[in-house]
N, C-alpha and C positions, 0 to 999 in steps of 0.2 A: 503494500499500500504506499510506502514511503516514495517508491519510484513514480507512482501515480501523482502523488502530491508535488513532488519535485518538478515534474514535467507539465503540471498545471499552472505553475508558478515560474515559467521559465525566463522571464525577463531578468530576475534577480534570484536564482535558486539558492544562494547563499545569504539571503537577507535573514536578518535575525528572527523574524516571525517564523520563517520556514524552518530554520534550525530549532527553534523553541517547539514548534508543533510536531516536528518529526522526532526530536530528541536526538538529532545527528549534529554534531560539531560543524562550524563553518569549514574548518580545515579538511575535515572528512568529505564534505560535500565538494568542495574545490578539488580535491584529489580525485574524486569519483567522476566529476565533470571533465577533468583533464583526460583521464583514462578513456572515458567514453568518446571523446573527440579524438583522441589518437587511434582508436579502434574503429572510427567511422560509424559509430552508432548515432551520434548527434552532430550538430554543426551550429554555428551562429548565423543567422541571415543578416541581410543588409542593414536591419534595424537593430543589430546586435542581441537578438532574442534567440535562446537556444531551442532548436528544433529538433525532433526525431527524424532521422534520415530515412529509415526503412518503413514504409506504410504498414507492413505486417507487424512490425514491433510496436508501432503507435496504436494499432488496433488492439493488441495484446494488453498493452498498458491501460487503455481506456476500459478494457474489460474487467481489470482488477478491482 
């Protein structure tokens, strides 16, 4: 469920409200975002919003 919450708040996934609501530290969220970007699961669009690259993964996350 944390994944769904993070990706529904993708403009600033390490915002303190997201950290508090998920119980995940900002450092852990930043590290996860970096890893997901390196593995091409997510990307930043022209507006600097994080998006899920794979439509099937996006559907899966939305079903959580």
